[in-house]
N, C-alpha and C positions, 0 to 999 in steps of 0.2 A: 856802539857804545857811546855814552855821553849825551843822551837825548835830553837830559835835564841837568847837565853838568853845571856846577856852581850854584844851583838853586837850593832852596830850603822848603821842606814840606812839613806841614802840621797834620798829624793823623790821629784820630780818636779811635778807641777800641783796638789799640795796637799790640796788646799782649799776646794774641794768638790769632788763628783763623785768617780771615780776609785782611784784617788790619796789619798783622805781622807780615803777611805776604806783600801788601802794598808798600810797607816800609822797606822791605828787602829789594823789591823790584825797582823802586825809585832810587834806592841807594846804589844798586848795580849800575844804574845809568847816571850816577854822579851827584845825586842830591844828598844833602844832610837832612836830618830828621828831628822834628819835635814830636814826641809821642806821649799819649796819655791812655790810661785805662783805669777803670774803677777798681779792678782786682778784688772785688767783693761780691758776695751772693746777692742777687735780686730775689726776694722771697717767692714771687710767682713764677720765676724761671724754673723749668723742669730739667735742667742739665747743670753740671758742675760749673762754677764760675772760673774765669781766668784768675790767676794768682800773681802775687808779686814776683814769684820765681819765673812765671811765664814772661812777664814784662822784662825781667832781667835777661832772659834768654833772647828776647828780641834785641835788646841792647848788644848782647854778645855777638849776635849774628850780623848786625849792622856794622859794628866796629871791625869785625873780621873782614868786611868789604872795604876797610880803610876809609870809612865815612864817620862823621861826627854825629852824635845823637844825644839829645836831652830828653829824658824819659821820667815821668812822675805819675804817681797816683792822682787821679782827679775824676770827678763825677760830672757828666754833662748836664746834670740837673742843677749844678752850682756854677753860676756865671763867674763868680769871683775866683774860684779855683781854676777855671779855664783861662781866664784873663791872666792870672799870675803865671801860669805855665807858659803861655804864648809870649808874654812880655819878657820873661826870663830867657826863653829860647831865642827870641829875636835879638836880645841884648848880647847873648853869647855867640850866636851864629851869624849875626850881622844883617839878616834880611828875612823876608817871607815871600814866597812866590806861589806855593801850591797848598791847597787845603783839601784834605780827604775826610769829610764828615761821615765816618763809617760806623761809629758805635751804635749798637741797637740790641734789642732783646726780642725773643720770640713770644714770651709770655705763656699763658695757658690757653687751652682750646675749649670754647664754650659757645653755645648759641647766644646770639646778641642779648636776648632778654635775661640770660643767666650770668653775664659778665658782672662781677662785683664792681661797684663804683671806684674803689681804690685801685683796682687793676686797670680799669679804663684810664683813669687819670695818670697812673704811672707809665703806661704804655705811651700815651701822647707826650708826657713830660720827657721821656727818654728818646723815643723814635722820631718825634717831630720837633718839640721845643728844644731838645738837646742839639739837634742839627742847627736850628736857628741860633742858639747860644754860641755854638762853635763858630759860626759865621760872624756873629756879632763881635766876638773876641778877636777874630783874625782880620776882618775887613780894614780897620784903621791902619794896620801894618802893611797890608797890600797896597792901600792908597798911598801911604807915606813913602813907599819904595819908588813910586812913579814909573814902574816898569811893567804895569799890568799884572796879570796873574791868572790862575785857574783854580776854581772851586769845583770840586766833584762831590755831589751829595749821593750817598748810598740809599737808594729806594729799594725796589723789588718789583718783580712781575705783579705782586699784589698792589703796587702803586699804579698799575695800568688797567687791571681788571679785578674782579671780585673772587674771593674764595669763601666758602662757608666756614663757620666756627671760629673765625679770627677777625671779626669786624673791627675790633680796636686796632689791630695790626694793619688791616687794609686801609682804615681811615687815616692812620698816621702816615703810611707810605704814599697814599694819594696826596696828603697834605704836603709832603716833601716836594712833589712835582709843582704844586702851586708856588711854594716858596722859591724853588729853583727858577721858575719863569719870571717871578717878580724881581729877584736879585739880578737875573740876567739883564733886565731892562735898567734897573737902578745903577748897576755897576758898569754898563757898557761904555759910558763916557770916559771911564778910567782904564779902558782896555782890560778889564777884569772879566773873564769868561766864567759862566756858571752852567754846569750841566749835571744831569743825574744818571746814575747807573742802575739798571734793573735786572738783577740776576734771577734765574730760576733757582732751584735748589742747589746749594753749594756744599761740597764735601767738607764741612766743619762741624765742631761739637754742637753748634746751634741747631743743626739739622739731623745729624747722625746721633740720635739718642732715643731711648725707649718711648718717651712720650710722643715723639713724632712718628716713630714706627707704628704705634698703636692708632694714631690718627688716620694714617693711610691704610692700615690693615686691621680694622676693628673686628674682623672675622677670626683673628688669631689671638690666642691668650698671651703668647710670648713671641711676637714677631721679631725677626732678625733684620740686620742691615740688608741682606739679600732679599728678604720679603718686601722690605720697604722699597728697595731699588726697582723691583718689578712693577710696583704700583706707581712710583714716581715717574718711571719712563713713559707712562701714559700721557703725562702732561706735556711732554716735549715733542716737537716735530722730528728732530734728529733722534735716532734710537739709542739714547743714553739716559741713565737715571739721574745724573747730576753733572755739574761742571766742577772744576777744581778752583781753589782760590787764585791760582796763577792766571786763570782765564779772565777773572775780574781785574786782577792787578795789571794785566797787559792793556786792558781798556782804560784803566785809570792813568797809566803811563801815557797812552796816546793822547788822552784829553788834557793831560798836564803839559805835554810837549808842544813845541812850536809847529809840529805837523798839524795840530788842530787849532792853529792860531785864529781862525775865523769861525770856529764852531762854538756857538753859545745858545743857550735856551733849549737844548736838545735832551729828551729822555732816551737814553741809549740802552736797549735790551741786550743783555749777554745771556741768552736764555735757551739756546738750542732750538729756537723757533717756537717756544711755548706761546708767545704773544700772537702768533699768526695761526695757531692750531684751532 
């Protein structure tokens, strides 16, 4: 216990799924949390959005671990909102050490030539530019602390290789790797480490929904989670259909901790071997 004791982490997309899991795992190991989520629907997303009640539940669970948390609605497409939350969080909690740029969307599934312009723009604005804005809001506080820090950017296996029917998502997630590598060089003199996480399918609402089931099983009119799991297992080297949020959170914790004090510029797959299959 106590691997990030006394530190403060800023996490985006924290209302549920991976973001909530990251908040709880870091809090279990001693961190206080600054958390944001849009808590609103994104029109092209094909699954229900996180809600303000979800974000409140994240707060409840972090506080149950006897850690402090500042949580607000904010949109990663709006830099002023991000900056206001981070500034307030640092003012109240006293410091910033860890950034988990986790917020993202799955969007719709189309061949590249059929993706509407607005959906392409929105995907990159959230999944790539939103990551950049998160870092932009946080970096001045990391530098001001003079203690170094760790930034973890959530990419995907789709940031390492291609998938059909989601070229906007693949492009954004590849872009996250380029951003990570550049930030790792720029921030190294300040002992701020920057790495990216690359999950395979994760057991969250972003993946476990009817639209994703149909993408993987177009042969079925109403595919189930079990049908999807059988198809998803084909992607992974290990014989599992998906990983759990805690599997990603454990990797985030490692990269945030002093155990990874000299690890920077690394794209880390947590993907049951999908990247080598």
